[in-house]
C-alpha positions in Angstrom: 30.2 63.9 119.2 34.1 62.8 119.1 34.6 59.6 117.2 36.8 57.7 120.1 37.1 58.8 123.8 40.0 61.1 124.6 41.4 63.6 127.2 44.3 66.2 127.4 46.8 63.7 127.3 45.7 61.6 124.4 45.6 65.0 122.8 49.2 65.8 123.4 50.5 62.1 122.8 48.8 62.0 119.3 50.4 65.4 118.4 53.6 64.4 119.5 53.2 61.2 117.0 51.6 63.2 114.5 54.7 65.9 114.3 57.3 63.2 114.2 56.0 61.1 111.8 54.6 63.6 109.2 55.8 67.3 110.2 57.8 67.4 106.7 54.0 67.3 104.9 52.2 69.9 106.7 48.9 70.1 108.4 47.4 67.7 105.9 50.1 65.1 106.3 50.2 65.5 110.0 45.9 65.0 109.8 46.3 61.9 107.6 48.5 60.5 110.3 46.2 61.5 113.2 43.8 60.0 111.3 45.2 56.3 110.6 46.0 56.5 114.3 42.1 57.2 115.7 41.4 54.3 112.8 43.3 52.0 114.8 41.9 52.6 117.7 38.1 52.3 116.5 39.0 49.0 114.3 39.4 46.2 116.8 40.4 44.0 113.8 43.4 42.4 112.3 46.4 43.7 113.9 44.3 46.4 116.0 42.6 44.0 118.2 41.8 45.2 121.6 43.5 48.8 122.0 41.4 50.8 124.3 43.3 54.0 124.0 45.5 56.3 122.3 48.3 55.2 124.2 47.5 51.6 123.8 47.7 52.5 119.5 51.3 54.4 119.6 52.7 52.0 122.0 51.7 49.0 120.6 54.5 46.3 119.6 54.3 44.0 116.6 56.7 41.6 115.6 58.9 42.9 118.5 59.1 46.5 117.5 56.7 49.3 118.0 54.2 50.0 115.5 55.5 53.3 114.5 59.2 54.5 113.7 58.8 57.6 115.5 58.5 55.7 118.8 61.2 53.4 117.9 63.8 56.1 116.8 62.7 58.8 118.9 63.3 61.7 116.3 61.0 64.6 117.5 58.3 62.2 119.2 59.8 62.9 122.5 59.5 66.7 122.2 56.8 68.5 123.9 53.3 68.7 121.8 52.9 72.3 120.1 49.7 73.9 120.2 49.6 73.8 116.3 49.5 69.9 116.9 47.5 69.4 119.4 44.9 71.6 117.6 45.2 69.1 114.8 45.3 65.8 116.8 41.9 67.3 118.4 40.7 67.7 115.1 41.1 64.0 114.0 39.9 62.7 117.5 36.3 64.7 116.8 35.6 64.6 113.2 38.3 64.8 110.3 38.7 62.1 107.9 39.7 62.4 104.1 41.0 60.5 101.2 43.6 58.7 100.8 43.8 58.6 104.9 40.0 58.2 105.7 39.8 54.4 106.5 43.4 53.6 106.4 45.1 51.3 109.2 48.5 51.7 107.6 51.1 54.1 105.9 55.0 54.3 105.2 57.2 55.6 103.3 58.8 53.9 100.8 61.3 56.0 99.1 59.9 54.6 95.9 56.6 54.4 94.3 53.7 52.9 96.3 53.0 49.4 96.0 49.8 47.9 95.0 49.4 46.3 98.3 51.4 46.5 101.5 51.1 43.1 104.1 47.9 41.8 101.7 46.2 45.2 102.1 45.1 47.3 99.2 46.4 50.7 98.6 44.4 53.6 99.2 46.2 56.5 97.8 49.3 58.8 98.3 49.8 62.0 100.2 53.3 63.6 99.4 55.7 60.8 100.8 53.2 58.6 102.7 51.4 55.5 101.0 47.9 54.5 102.7 46.7 51.6 102.9 42.9 50.2 103.7 41.7 46.7 105.6 40.9 44.6 102.6 36.9 44.4 101.9 34.6 42.8 104.6 37.9 42.7 107.2 37.6 45.2 109.2 34.0 46.9 109.4 34.5 49.4 112.3 37.0 51.0 110.4 34.2 52.4 108.3 31.8 53.6 110.8 31.8 56.9 113.0 
């Protein structure tokens, strides 16, 4: 059973986002970005209420900007999805979750050491250049379930 409902276009969209945000961090880095996307869809809390699809997550606007830098700036996000990233996207949609992105709802590259919190949310860990942040305890229970 998959973690969320999805179709082929969701896989392709998510694959493009994973590549655009973390291609330089290899397959594991892209999986972590994909996991964060799925977590946002499942969460239905905090900044991520009423998101009902992968597209809703990826094109979400917060504070007048898209939530993901790759959508704002374009970079490789608008390239076609490749088979490797599609395979990784489907893996996160179905079952993949690992630390530090296991319960993360946020990540970013600070180009410096990871701060202990980000927008008040606790630091979960780092993979290569990206810092991952989980929701504060007892604020977002849905992200911890399957």
